[in-house]
C-alpha positions as CSV (number, residue, x, y, z in Angstrom):
1,M,2.5,25.5,11.1
2,T,0.3,22.9,9.3
3,V,-2.4,25.5,8.5
4,N,0.1,26.9,5.9
5,I,0.6,23.5,4.2
6,S,-1.3,22.0,1.3
7,T,-0.8,18.5,0.0
8,V,-1.9,16.9,-3.2
9,D,-1.9,13.1,-3.4
10,L,-1.5,11.7,-6.9
11,F,-2.6,8.1,-7.5
12,C,-4.3,8.3,-4.2
13,G,-6.3,5.0,-4.3
14,A,-8.5,4.3,-1.4
15,G,-6.6,6.8,0.8
16,G,-3.9,4.9,2.7
17,L,-1.3,7.6,2.2
18,T,-3.7,10.5,2.7
19,H,-5.1,9.0,5.9
20,G,-1.6,8.6,7.3
21,F,-0.8,12.2,6.4
22,E,-4.0,13.4,8.1
23,Q,-3.3,11.3,11.2
24,A,0.2,12.8,11.5
25,G,-1.2,16.3,11.2
26,L,-0.3,17.1,7.6
27,P,-3.4,18.3,5.7
28,V,-4.3,17.0,2.3
29,K,-6.4,19.1,-0.1
30,A,-7.1,16.6,-2.9
31,G,-6.4,13.2,-4.2
32,Y,-6.4,12.1,-7.8
33,D,-7.1,8.6,-9.2
34,I,-8.7,7.0,-12.3
35,D,-10.6,4.3,-10.3
36,P,-14.1,5.4,-9.4
37,A,-14.3,2.7,-6.7
38,C,-11.8,4.8,-4.7
39,Q,-14.0,7.8,-4.4
40,F,-16.2,6.5,-1.5
41,P,-13.4,5.3,0.8
42,Y,-11.2,8.3,0.0
43,E,-13.8,11.0,0.8
44,Y,-15.7,9.1,3.5
45,N,-12.7,8.5,5.7
46,N,-10.6,11.6,4.9
47,K,-11.1,15.4,4.7
48,A,-9.6,15.7,1.2
49,Q,-11.5,16.0,-2.1
50,F,-11.4,13.1,-4.5
51,I,-10.9,13.9,-8.2
52,L,-11.6,11.2,-10.7
53,K,-9.0,12.0,-13.4
54,N,-6.1,10.5,-15.2
55,V,-2.8,12.2,-14.0
56,E,-1.9,12.5,-17.7
57,D,-4.8,15.0,-18.0
58,V,-4.0,17.0,-14.9
59,S,-2.5,20.5,-15.5
60,S,-0.2,22.4,-13.2
61,G,-2.8,25.1,-13.0
62,E,-5.1,22.7,-11.2
63,L,-2.4,21.9,-8.6
64,V,-1.7,25.6,-8.2
65,Q,-5.3,26.1,-7.3
66,H,-5.1,23.5,-4.6
67,F,-1.9,25.1,-3.3
68,Q,-3.3,28.6,-3.4
69,G,-2.8,30.5,-0.1
70,S,-0.4,28.0,1.4
71,K,3.1,28.8,2.3
72,I,4.3,25.2,1.8
73,K,3.3,23.0,-1.1
74,V,3.6,19.2,-0.8
75,L,3.2,16.9,-3.8
76,T,3.1,13.2,-3.1
77,G,2.1,10.0,-4.8
78,C,2.6,6.3,-5.5
79,A,2.4,5.6,-9.3
80,P,0.9,2.2,-10.0
81,C,3.8,-0.2,-9.4
82,Q,3.1,-3.0,-11.9
83,P,5.3,-1.5,-14.7
84,F,8.3,-1.5,-12.3
85,S,7.8,-5.0,-10.9
86,T,10.2,-7.9,-11.5
87,Y,7.7,-9.6,-13.7
88,S,7.0,-6.6,-16.0
89,R,10.7,-5.9,-16.3
90,R,11.5,-9.5,-17.2
91,Y,8.9,-9.5,-20.0
92,K,9.7,-6.0,-21.1
93,D,6.2,-4.7,-20.5
94,R,5.6,-1.6,-22.7
95,S,2.5,-0.5,-20.8
96,S,1.5,3.2,-20.9
97,K,1.9,3.1,-17.1
98,W,5.6,3.6,-17.6
99,K,4.7,7.2,-18.4
100,L,3.0,7.9,-15.1
101,L,6.2,8.8,-13.2
102,Q,7.0,11.1,-16.1
103,D,3.7,12.8,-15.6
104,F,4.4,13.1,-11.9
105,R,7.7,14.8,-12.8
106,R,6.0,17.1,-15.3
107,L,3.5,18.3,-12.7
108,A,6.3,18.7,-10.1
109,E,8.4,20.7,-12.6
110,E,5.5,23.0,-13.5
111,S,3.9,23.5,-10.0
112,K,7.3,23.7,-8.2
113,P,6.3,22.2,-4.8
114,D,8.4,22.7,-1.8
115,I,8.3,19.1,-0.8
116,I,8.0,16.0,-3.0
117,S,7.6,12.4,-1.8
118,I,7.3,9.1,-3.7
119,E,6.5,5.6,-2.5
120,N,6.9,2.7,-4.9
121,V,8.3,-0.8,-5.3
122,I,12.1,-1.0,-4.8
123,Q,12.6,-2.2,-8.5
124,L,11.8,1.3,-9.6
125,Q,15.3,2.4,-8.9
126,A,16.6,0.0,-11.6
127,H,14.7,1.8,-14.3
128,S,15.8,4.9,-16.4
129,V,12.6,6.8,-15.5
130,F,13.8,6.9,-11.9
131,D,17.2,8.2,-13.0
132,E,15.5,10.9,-15.0
133,F,13.4,11.9,-12.0
134,L,16.6,12.2,-9.9
135,Q,18.2,14.4,-12.6
136,F,15.1,16.7,-12.5
137,L,15.6,17.0,-8.7
138,K,19.3,17.9,-9.1
139,K,18.6,20.3,-11.9
140,N,16.0,22.2,-9.8
141,Y,18.2,22.3,-6.7
142,Y,16.2,19.9,-4.5
143,Y,17.8,18.1,-1.6
144,F,16.7,14.5,-1.6
145,E,17.1,11.1,-0.1
146,F,15.7,7.7,-1.2
147,K,16.0,4.4,0.6
148,Q,14.6,1.0,0.7
149,V,12.2,0.6,3.6
150,N,11.0,-2.6,5.2
151,C,7.6,-1.7,6.7
152,M,8.2,-4.0,9.7
153,D,10.9,-1.5,10.9
154,Y,8.2,1.1,11.4
155,G,5.6,-0.9,13.3
156,I,3.7,-2.2,10.3
157,P,2.8,-5.8,10.8
158,Q,3.8,-6.8,7.4
159,S,7.0,-7.8,5.5
160,R,6.6,-5.2,2.8
161,K,9.7,-3.6,1.2
162,R,9.2,-0.3,-0.5
163,L,11.2,2.6,-2.0
164,V,10.6,5.9,-0.4
165,L,11.9,9.2,-1.8
166,L,11.8,12.6,0.0
167,A,12.9,15.8,-1.6
168,S,12.9,19.4,-0.4
169,N,13.9,22.8,-1.8
170,R,14.7,24.0,1.7
171,G,17.5,21.8,2.9
172,E,18.5,18.2,3.7
173,I,15.5,15.9,4.3
174,R,15.5,12.3,5.5
175,L,13.1,9.6,6.6
176,I,12.8,9.3,10.4
177,S,14.8,6.5,12.0
178,P,13.1,3.0,12.3
179,T,11.0,2.6,15.4
180,H,11.0,-1.2,15.6
181,N,13.4,-4.2,15.2
182,L,13.5,-7.9,15.4
183,N,12.8,-7.8,19.1
184,N,9.5,-5.8,18.9
185,Y,8.1,-6.2,15.4
186,V,4.3,-6.0,15.4
187,T,2.8,-9.5,14.8
188,V,-0.2,-11.0,13.1
189,R,-1.5,-12.0,16.6
190,E,-1.3,-8.4,17.9
191,T,-3.2,-7.2,14.8
192,I,-6.0,-9.6,14.1
193,E,-6.4,-12.1,17.0
194,D,-9.2,-10.2,18.6
195,L,-11.5,-10.4,15.6
196,E,-14.4,-12.8,15.9
197,P,-13.8,-16.3,14.4
198,L,-15.2,-17.0,10.9
199,Y,-15.6,-20.1,8.8
200,A,-14.8,-20.0,5.1
201,G,-17.4,-18.0,3.3
202,Q,-18.9,-16.4,6.4
203,V,-19.7,-12.7,6.9
204,S,-19.6,-11.1,10.4
205,A,-22.9,-9.7,11.5
206,R,-21.1,-6.8,13.2
207,D,-18.7,-5.8,10.4
208,R,-19.5,-6.7,6.8
209,L,-15.8,-6.2,5.8
210,H,-14.9,-9.0,8.1
211,R,-15.8,-11.7,5.5
212,S,-13.8,-14.5,4.1
213,S,-13.9,-16.2,0.7
214,K,-15.6,-19.6,0.3
215,L,-13.3,-22.6,-0.1
216,S,-13.9,-25.7,-2.1
217,E,-14.0,-29.0,-0.3
218,L,-10.5,-29.8,-1.7
219,N,-9.1,-26.5,-0.5
220,L,-10.7,-27.1,2.9
221,R,-8.8,-30.3,3.2
222,R,-5.6,-28.6,2.0
223,I,-5.9,-25.8,4.6
224,R,-6.6,-28.3,7.4
225,A,-3.4,-30.1,6.4
226,S,-1.4,-26.8,6.4
227,K,0.6,-25.5,9.4
228,P,1.6,-21.9,10.2
229,G,4.7,-21.0,8.3
230,G,4.6,-24.3,6.3
231,T,4.0,-24.9,2.6
232,W,2.1,-27.3,0.4
233,R,5.1,-29.5,0.7
234,D,3.7,-30.5,4.1
235,W,0.6,-32.0,2.5
236,P,0.0,-35.7,1.8
237,E,0.5,-36.4,-1.9
238,Y,-3.1,-36.8,-2.8
239,L,-3.8,-33.1,-2.0
240,L,-1.1,-31.7,-4.3
241,A,-2.1,-29.7,-7.3
242,K,-0.8,-30.7,-10.7
243,C,1.4,-27.5,-10.8
244,H,3.1,-28.6,-7.6
245,I,4.1,-31.9,-9.1
246,K,5.7,-30.3,-12.2
247,E,9.4,-29.2,-11.9
248,S,8.4,-25.6,-12.7
249,G,6.0,-25.5,-9.7
250,K,8.4,-27.0,-7.1
251,T,10.2,-23.7,-6.7
252,Y,7.1,-21.8,-5.6
253,P,6.3,-22.8,-2.0
254,A,4.8,-19.5,-0.9
255,V,1.3,-20.3,-1.9
256,Y,-1.4,-22.2,-0.1
257,G,0.2,-21.3,3.2
258,R,-0.9,-20.2,6.6
259,M,0.5,-17.1,8.4
260,E,2.2,-17.3,11.7
261,W,0.8,-15.7,14.8
262,E,4.1,-14.5,16.2
263,K,5.5,-12.9,13.0
264,P,4.5,-10.0,10.7
265,S,2.4,-11.1,7.7
266,P,3.8,-11.5,4.2
267,T,3.1,-8.6,1.8
268,I,-0.6,-7.9,1.5
269,T,-1.5,-8.0,-2.2
270,T,-4.6,-7.4,-4.2
271,Q,-5.3,-11.2,-4.0
272,C,-4.9,-11.4,-0.2
273,F,-8.4,-12.9,0.3
274,G,-7.5,-16.1,-1.6
275,F,-5.9,-19.1,0.1
276,G,-4.2,-20.2,-3.0
277,N,-2.7,-16.8,-3.9
278,G,0.0,-16.7,-1.3
279,R,0.6,-17.3,2.4
280,F,-2.8,-15.8,3.2
281,G,-4.3,-18.6,5.2
282,H,-5.4,-17.6,8.7
283,P,-3.0,-19.0,11.4
284,E,-5.5,-21.3,12.9
285,Q,-9.0,-20.9,11.4
286,D,-9.6,-22.9,8.2
287,R,-10.0,-20.0,5.8
288,A,-8.1,-17.2,4.1
289,L,-7.8,-13.7,5.5
290,S,-11.0,-11.6,5.7
291,L,-11.0,-8.2,4.1
292,R,-11.0,-6.5,7.5
293,E,-8.0,-8.5,8.6
294,A,-6.1,-7.6,5.4
295,A,-7.0,-3.9,6.0
296,L,-5.7,-4.1,9.6
297,L,-2.5,-5.6,8.4
298,Q,-2.3,-2.6,6.0
299,T,-2.7,-0.5,9.2
300,F,-6.1,1.0,8.2
301,P,-8.1,1.8,11.3
302,P,-10.8,-0.8,12.2
303,T,-13.5,1.6,11.3
304,Y,-12.2,2.5,7.8
305,Q,-15.0,1.9,5.3
306,F,-14.3,0.8,1.7
307,V,-17.9,0.5,0.4
308,S,-20.9,2.7,0.7
309,P,-23.5,1.1,3.1
310,D,-26.1,1.0,0.3
311,R,-23.8,-1.0,-2.0
312,P,-22.8,-4.8,-1.8
313,V,-19.3,-5.7,-0.9
314,A,-17.5,-7.2,-3.9
315,I,-14.6,-9.1,-2.3
316,D,-12.3,-8.9,-5.3
317,L,-12.9,-5.2,-5.7
318,V,-12.3,-4.4,-2.0
319,G,-9.3,-6.7,-2.0
320,R,-7.8,-4.7,-4.8
321,L,-8.3,-1.4,-3.0
322,I,-6.7,-2.8,0.1
323,G,-3.8,-4.5,-1.6
324,N,-3.0,-1.5,-3.8
325,A,-3.0,0.9,-0.8
326,V,0.0,2.5,0.8
327,P,0.0,1.3,4.5
328,V,-1.5,4.0,6.6
329,K,1.3,3.9,9.1
330,L,3.9,4.3,6.3
331,G,2.0,7.5,5.3
332,Q,2.3,8.6,8.9
333,V,6.1,8.0,8.8
334,I,6.5,10.0,5.6
335,A,4.4,12.9,7.0
336,K,6.2,13.0,10.3
337,S,9.5,13.1,8.4
338,I,8.3,16.1,6.4
339,L,7.0,17.9,9.5
340,I,10.2,17.4,11.4
341,H,12.1,18.7,8.3
342,L,9.9,21.8,8.0
343,E,10.3,22.5,11.7
344,E,14.0,22.4,11.4
345,F,14.2,24.7,8.4
346,N,11.5,27.1,9.4
């Protein structure tokens, strides 16, 4: 059946969603993104074409060309989530990125895909642009379901809550049931323990993505004083930062922390390589996560490449690509849900 399906991935990034679709057997024709750094990982690791273009400038005619000859058209994407975050809503961010979901809707309305899927932050459902999208689906007679998903429930070793929407013009569609629970969540230990040990600032000779950021002498003392699952409140007073002493800083314990071996990791962000940016300290080694460890926690395969071999690895750039990605396994879950639905209604 999959030979008659074409998928277009808008806001494709480094290819997490596309890779999950391909692993599940749902072919992807093309991915669109405005970040040129995404082209190498997207095309090197996937069969789809990368198109460097702002979604605002994409026409429905382009999508129709990708869909040409296919019985079933799938449009998927994860619009950049910063405009929908708690921070942006609190400060009434007027970024042009608010318009990106509207552009997604415009392309869906004009190209009339059979299946639509959206993955984004859960805060999106509190905004009017999401209500407008639901009204579009109702007006065009799509069946749809949206739900909050904790990635841990699908075997992703990360506490990451996301909003997933599935829509179909063929009949009722729903996300497959969770595959994991508190008794068998995939842990940090299961995911990264077998990687070779590193010290802060070291790069593996076998895998140049397995590299960690340098730490100052002060931060080395801090991480040595940190325990898995603990906070900076466990430190002796002379190691505290000025912001921790202030009243405003006392309510933010989830920085300068170590992960725990026997639990999933916290949400992997674009700053996951920095010890002071969250609970991104290695459970026992005195360093922050390496780029490869972060990618594994995002369920990228261990061979997934983010930088061309002839280019240096910029840790902040690759960290951004990894943190912005849809976990590959969540892409698999969405694709499997679509395939099950199509089997049912075909």
